[in-house]
NUPADO-268093 format. One record per residue: z, x, y of N, C-alpha, C, CB in turn; residue number from 1. Coordinates in nm, 3 decimals, always signed. Glycine has a CB too. Layout:
<nodes>
[node [Z,X,Y],[Z,X,Y],[Z,X,Y],[Z,X,Y],NUM]
...
</nodes>
This chain:
<nodes>
[node [+1.429,+1.698,+5.952],[+1.297,+1.675,+5.896],[+1.217,+1.805,+5.900],[+1.223,+1.563,+5.972],1]
[node [+1.127,+1.817,+5.806],[+1.042,+1.935,+5.797],[+0.910,+1.911,+5.867],[+1.019,+1.974,+5.651],2]
[node [+0.827,+2.015,+5.866],[+0.692,+2.002,+5.918],[+0.616,+1.900,+5.833],[+0.618,+2.139,+5.918],3]
[node [+0.522,+1.828,+5.894],[+0.448,+1.731,+5.813],[+0.358,+1.801,+5.711],[+0.364,+1.641,+5.902],4]
[node [+0.344,+1.736,+5.598],[+0.252,+1.780,+5.493],[+0.119,+1.712,+5.524],[+0.306,+1.743,+5.347],5]
[node [+0.012,+1.789,+5.535],[-0.118,+1.734,+5.569],[-0.218,+1.772,+5.460],[-0.167,+1.785,+5.707],6]
[node [-0.290,+1.672,+5.411],[-0.394,+1.693,+5.312],[-0.520,+1.626,+5.365],[-0.353,+1.637,+5.170],7]
[node [-0.628,+1.702,+5.376],[-0.757,+1.647,+5.418],[-0.851,+1.659,+5.298],[-0.814,+1.722,+5.545],8]
[node [-0.909,+1.545,+5.261],[-0.999,+1.541,+5.145],[-1.137,+1.499,+5.193],[-0.946,+1.443,+5.034],9]
[node [-1.233,+1.592,+5.191],[-1.369,+1.556,+5.232],[-1.436,+1.467,+5.128],[-1.453,+1.683,+5.256],10]
[node [-1.529,+1.386,+5.174],[-1.605,+1.300,+5.081],[-1.743,+1.272,+5.141],[-1.529,+1.166,+5.053],11]
[node [-1.831,+1.219,+5.058],[-1.965,+1.183,+5.105],[-1.995,+1.037,+5.073],[-2.071,+1.274,+5.041],12]
[node [-1.893,+0.954,+5.074],[-1.906,+0.813,+5.036],[-1.936,+0.722,+5.154],[-1.781,+0.767,+4.969],13]
[node [-1.908,+0.766,+5.274],[-1.910,+0.677,+5.389],[-1.774,+0.611,+5.401],[-2.022,+0.570,+5.377],14]
[node [-1.743,+0.564,+5.522],[-1.610,+0.509,+5.549],[-1.579,+0.384,+5.468],[-1.598,+0.479,+5.697],15]
[node [-1.674,+0.292,+5.457],[-1.648,+0.165,+5.389],[-1.610,+0.186,+5.243],[-1.770,+0.074,+5.398],16]
[node [-1.689,+0.265,+5.170],[-1.659,+0.289,+5.028],[-1.532,+0.371,+5.011],[-1.777,+0.361,+4.961],17]
[node [-1.511,+0.471,+5.097],[-1.388,+0.550,+5.088],[-1.266,+0.462,+5.113],[-1.391,+0.667,+5.191],18]
[node [-1.275,+0.373,+5.210],[-1.164,+0.283,+5.240],[-1.135,+0.191,+5.121],[-1.196,+0.199,+5.367],19]
[node [-1.239,+0.139,+5.060],[-1.222,+0.053,+4.942],[-1.150,+0.129,+4.830],[-1.359,+0.000,+4.893],20]
[node [-1.194,+0.251,+4.806],[-1.133,+0.331,+4.699],[-0.989,+0.370,+4.731],[-1.216,+0.456,+4.673],21]
[node [-0.963,+0.404,+4.855],[-0.826,+0.441,+4.895],[-0.733,+0.322,+4.878],[-0.822,+0.492,+5.042],22]
[node [-0.776,+0.204,+4.922],[-0.693,+0.084,+4.906],[-0.665,+0.056,+4.759],[-0.762,-0.039,+4.971],23]
[node [-0.766,+0.068,+4.675],[-0.747,+0.048,+4.531],[-0.655,+0.155,+4.473],[-0.882,+0.048,+4.456],24]
[node [-0.672,+0.280,+4.517],[-0.589,+0.389,+4.469],[-0.444,+0.375,+4.510],[-0.642,+0.520,+4.518],25]
[node [-0.421,+0.328,+4.632],[-0.283,+0.307,+4.679],[-0.216,+0.200,+4.594],[-0.281,+0.265,+4.830],26]
[node [-0.288,+0.093,+4.566],[-0.233,-0.014,+4.483],[-0.203,+0.036,+4.342],[-0.330,-0.134,+4.477],27]
[node [-0.295,+0.113,+4.285],[-0.274,+0.170,+4.151],[-0.154,+0.266,+4.152],[-0.403,+0.244,+4.102],28]
[node [-0.143,+0.347,+4.256],[-0.032,+0.442,+4.268],[+0.102,+0.373,+4.280],[-0.053,+0.532,+4.386],29]
[node [+0.102,+0.259,+4.347],[+0.225,+0.181,+4.362],[+0.284,+0.146,+4.225],[+0.198,+0.051,+4.444],30]
[node [+0.200,+0.107,+4.131],[+0.249,+0.071,+3.998],[+0.266,+0.194,+3.909],[+0.154,-0.027,+3.932],31]
[node [+0.174,+0.289,+3.921],[+0.179,+0.409,+3.837],[+0.303,+0.494,+3.862],[+0.055,+0.493,+3.861],32]
[node [+0.347,+0.500,+3.988],[+0.461,+0.584,+4.024],[+0.586,+0.503,+4.056],[+0.426,+0.671,+4.142],33]
[node [+0.590,+0.376,+4.013],[+0.702,+0.288,+4.046],[+0.836,+0.342,+3.999],[+0.678,+0.152,+3.985],34]
[node [+0.839,+0.413,+3.889],[+0.967,+0.465,+3.839],[+1.014,+0.587,+3.918],[+0.956,+0.500,+3.691],35]
[node [+0.924,+0.651,+3.993],[+0.958,+0.769,+4.070],[+0.986,+0.740,+4.217],[+0.848,+0.870,+4.059],36]
[node [+0.918,+0.638,+4.270],[+0.934,+0.608,+4.412],[+0.913,+0.460,+4.437],[+0.836,+0.691,+4.496],37]
[node [+0.965,+0.414,+4.550],[+0.942,+0.275,+4.589],[+0.880,+0.273,+4.727],[+1.074,+0.193,+4.586],38]
[node [+0.786,+0.183,+4.746],[+0.720,+0.167,+4.875],[+0.802,+0.068,+4.956],[+0.571,+0.118,+4.858],39]
[node [+0.855,+0.115,+5.069],[+0.938,+0.030,+5.154],[+0.856,-0.041,+5.260],[+1.047,+0.112,+5.220],40]
[node [+0.748,+0.022,+5.301],[+0.662,-0.037,+5.405],[+0.519,+0.010,+5.381],[+0.710,+0.003,+5.548],41]
[node [+0.425,-0.081,+5.400],[+0.283,-0.050,+5.386],[+0.208,-0.141,+5.482],[+0.233,-0.068,+5.237],42]
[node [+0.139,-0.082,+5.579],[+0.072,-0.164,+5.680],[-0.064,-0.103,+5.714],[+0.159,-0.176,+5.807],43]
[node [-0.170,-0.180,+5.689],[-0.306,-0.137,+5.725],[-0.340,-0.191,+5.862],[-0.410,-0.185,+5.619],44]
[node [-0.395,-0.104,+5.947],[-0.450,-0.143,+6.078],[-0.586,-0.076,+6.089],[-0.353,-0.101,+6.198],45]
[node [-0.690,-0.151,+6.059],[-0.824,-0.093,+6.057],[-0.836,+0.007,+5.944],[-0.857,-0.026,+6.192],46]
[node [-0.865,+0.132,+5.980],[-0.886,+0.239,+5.883],[-0.763,+0.326,+5.863],[-1.003,+0.325,+5.925],47]
[node [-0.648,+0.279,+5.909],[-0.524,+0.357,+5.900],[-0.417,+0.281,+5.823],[-0.472,+0.393,+6.040],48]
[node [-0.357,+0.350,+5.727],[-0.243,+0.298,+5.654],[-0.119,+0.371,+5.703],[-0.260,+0.315,+5.499],49]
[node [-0.020,+0.295,+5.744],[+0.111,+0.350,+5.779],[+0.206,+0.309,+5.668],[+0.161,+0.300,+5.922],50]
[node [+0.284,+0.404,+5.619],[+0.371,+0.373,+5.505],[+0.504,+0.445,+5.515],[+0.302,+0.410,+5.374],51]
[node [+0.599,+0.391,+5.439],[+0.731,+0.454,+5.423],[+0.769,+0.435,+5.277],[+0.840,+0.392,+5.521],52]
[node [+0.808,+0.544,+5.211],[+0.847,+0.540,+5.070],[+0.982,+0.607,+5.053],[+0.740,+0.608,+4.981],53]
[node [+1.045,+0.579,+4.940],[+1.168,+0.651,+4.907],[+1.156,+0.705,+4.765],[+1.293,+0.559,+4.922],54]
[node [+1.209,+0.825,+4.747],[+1.209,+0.891,+4.616],[+1.330,+0.983,+4.611],[+1.076,+0.971,+4.591],55]
[node [+1.395,+0.986,+4.498],[+1.514,+1.070,+4.479],[+1.618,+1.045,+4.587],[+1.474,+1.218,+4.479],56]
[node [+1.629,+0.920,+4.632],[+1.726,+0.885,+4.734],[+1.688,+0.933,+4.873],[+1.859,+0.940,+4.698],57]
[node [+1.567,+0.981,+4.890],[+1.519,+1.032,+5.019],[+1.404,+0.945,+5.069],[+1.473,+1.181,+5.006],58]
[node [+1.388,+0.936,+5.201],[+1.279,+0.857,+5.259],[+1.175,+0.950,+5.321],[+1.333,+0.759,+5.367],59]
[node [+1.049,+0.910,+5.306],[+0.938,+0.982,+5.367],[+0.847,+0.879,+5.434],[+0.860,+1.067,+5.261],60]
[node [+0.784,+0.919,+5.543],[+0.694,+0.829,+5.615],[+0.565,+0.903,+5.644],[+0.759,+0.777,+5.746],61]
[node [+0.456,+0.827,+5.650],[+0.330,+0.892,+5.677],[+0.218,+0.796,+5.711],[+0.290,+0.975,+5.562],62]
[node [+0.100,+0.855,+5.726],[-0.020,+0.779,+5.755],[-0.135,+0.832,+5.671],[-0.054,+0.785,+5.907],63]
[node [-0.229,+0.745,+5.644],[-0.355,+0.784,+5.583],[-0.464,+0.731,+5.675],[-0.371,+0.728,+5.435],64]
[node [-0.550,+0.821,+5.722],[-0.664,+0.783,+5.803],[-0.791,+0.804,+5.722],[-0.669,+0.865,+5.935],65]
[node [-0.878,+0.703,+5.723],[-1.005,+0.712,+5.650],[-1.116,+0.728,+5.753],[-1.028,+0.585,+5.561],66]
[node [-1.190,+0.838,+5.739],[-1.301,+0.869,+5.829],[-1.433,+0.863,+5.752],[-1.282,+1.008,+5.894],67]
[node [-1.541,+0.872,+5.822],[-1.674,+0.868,+5.762],[-1.692,+0.977,+5.655],[-1.780,+0.884,+5.870],68]
[node [-1.639,+1.098,+5.679],[-1.661,+1.208,+5.586],[-1.535,+1.271,+5.530],[-1.739,+1.311,+5.653],69]
[node [-1.419,+1.210,+5.554],[-1.294,+1.268,+5.505],[-1.183,+1.164,+5.508],[-1.254,+1.392,+5.589],70]
[node [-1.080,+1.190,+5.429],[-0.956,+1.112,+5.432],[-0.846,+1.210,+5.465],[-0.930,+1.037,+5.294],71]
[node [-0.758,+1.172,+5.557],[-0.649,+1.260,+5.601],[-0.515,+1.191,+5.574],[-0.663,+1.297,+5.752],72]
[node [-0.431,+1.259,+5.499],[-0.295,+1.213,+5.471],[-0.199,+1.304,+5.548],[-0.264,+1.214,+5.317],73]
[node [-0.109,+1.242,+5.620],[-0.003,+1.318,+5.688],[+0.129,+1.249,+5.654],[-0.025,+1.326,+5.844],74]
[node [+0.220,+1.324,+5.595],[+0.349,+1.267,+5.558],[+0.459,+1.365,+5.596],[+0.355,+1.234,+5.406],75]
[node [+0.565,+1.311,+5.655],[+0.681,+1.392,+5.690],[+0.786,+1.372,+5.583],[+0.736,+1.355,+5.832],76]
[node [+0.820,+1.482,+5.519],[+0.914,+1.477,+5.407],[+1.053,+1.520,+5.454],[+0.866,+1.568,+5.292],77]
[node [+1.157,+1.457,+5.403],[+1.293,+1.505,+5.431],[+1.315,+1.640,+5.363],[+1.399,+1.401,+5.384],78]
[node [+1.419,+1.707,+5.403],[+1.446,+1.842,+5.357],[+1.436,+1.857,+5.206],[+1.583,+1.884,+5.401],79]
[node [+1.501,+1.771,+5.130],[+1.502,+1.784,+4.984],[+1.361,+1.774,+4.927],[+1.592,+1.676,+4.921],80]
[node [+1.286,+1.673,+4.969],[+1.151,+1.656,+4.916],[+1.054,+1.762,+4.966],[+1.098,+1.518,+4.953],81]
[node [+1.083,+1.822,+5.081],[+0.994,+1.926,+5.134],[+0.991,+2.048,+5.043],[+1.037,+1.967,+5.276],82]
[node [+1.091,+2.064,+4.959],[+1.094,+2.174,+4.864],[+0.984,+2.160,+4.759],[+1.232,+2.182,+4.795],83]
[node [+0.933,+2.038,+4.745],[+0.824,+2.011,+4.649],[+0.689,+1.996,+4.719],[+0.854,+1.884,+4.570],84]
[node [+0.682,+2.030,+4.847],[+0.563,+2.004,+4.929],[+0.436,+2.068,+4.872],[+0.584,+2.054,+5.070],85]
[node [+0.442,+2.192,+4.829],[+0.322,+2.257,+4.777],[+0.271,+2.188,+4.650],[+0.349,+2.405,+4.748],86]
[node [+0.362,+2.150,+4.564],[+0.322,+2.080,+4.442],[+0.263,+1.944,+4.476],[+0.441,+2.065,+4.346],87]
[node [+0.325,+1.875,+4.569],[+0.276,+1.744,+4.612],[+0.137,+1.759,+4.673],[+0.373,+1.679,+4.714],88]
[node [+0.119,+1.860,+4.755],[-0.010,+1.883,+4.821],[-0.120,+1.908,+4.718],[+0.000,+2.003,+4.917],89]
[node [-0.092,+1.987,+4.615],[-0.191,+2.013,+4.510],[-0.226,+1.886,+4.433],[-0.139,+2.119,+4.413],90]
[node [-0.124,+1.811,+4.394],[-0.147,+1.689,+4.315],[-0.223,+1.585,+4.398],[-0.012,+1.631,+4.266],91]
[node [-0.181,+1.564,+4.521],[-0.247,+1.466,+4.607],[-0.392,+1.508,+4.633],[-0.171,+1.449,+4.740],92]
[node [-0.414,+1.635,+4.659],[-0.550,+1.684,+4.681],[-0.638,+1.663,+4.560],[-0.547,+1.831,+4.717],93]
[node [-0.586,+1.695,+4.442],[-0.663,+1.681,+4.318],[-0.691,+1.534,+4.288],[-0.588,+1.745,+4.201],94]
[node [-0.588,+1.450,+4.293],[-0.605,+1.307,+4.265],[-0.699,+1.244,+4.368],[-0.469,+1.234,+4.265],95]
[node [-0.685,+1.285,+4.493],[-0.772,+1.232,+4.599],[-0.917,+1.269,+4.576],[-0.728,+1.283,+4.733],96]
[node [-0.942,+1.394,+4.536],[-1.080,+1.436,+4.507],[-1.139,+1.352,+4.394],[-1.084,+1.586,+4.469],97]
[node [-1.061,+1.330,+4.289],[-1.109,+1.247,+4.178],[-1.141,+1.106,+4.224],[-1.004,+1.243,+4.066],98]
[node [-1.055,+1.051,+4.309],[-1.074,+0.915,+4.359],[-1.198,+0.904,+4.446],[-0.952,+0.872,+4.438],99]
[node [-1.227,+1.009,+4.522],[-1.337,+1.004,+4.619],[-1.465,+1.071,+4.572],[-1.293,+1.068,+4.746],100]
[node [-1.470,+1.111,+4.444],[-1.594,+1.168,+4.392],[-1.702,+1.063,+4.394],[-1.574,+1.224,+4.250],101]
[node [-1.822,+1.105,+4.429],[-1.934,+1.011,+4.431],[-1.971,+0.979,+4.287],[-2.056,+1.070,+4.509],102]
[node [-1.982,+0.851,+4.257],[-2.015,+0.806,+4.121],[-2.133,+0.714,+4.124],[-1.895,+0.737,+4.054],103]
</nodes>
């Protein structure tokens, strides 16, 4: 396994609204990326999502923590997927910012 990929996305929504948006975004992502990956496990405990997904025959596991002023994603990628870590980090950061923009 490689080093974990960590993305922290600041926001000014407050924890409740950020949590609502993250939950909706996770559900939307599940269907939007269904042809690329499958969600094997998804478990919410308070403000933390623990998940396990598979893509390209590889498994990755991680957590999403929702805080008052930020959302933190930490995912450990297997060797093959870690080669795409920088691209994943950019895309997740950008999509996360869009999701958490104050509207």
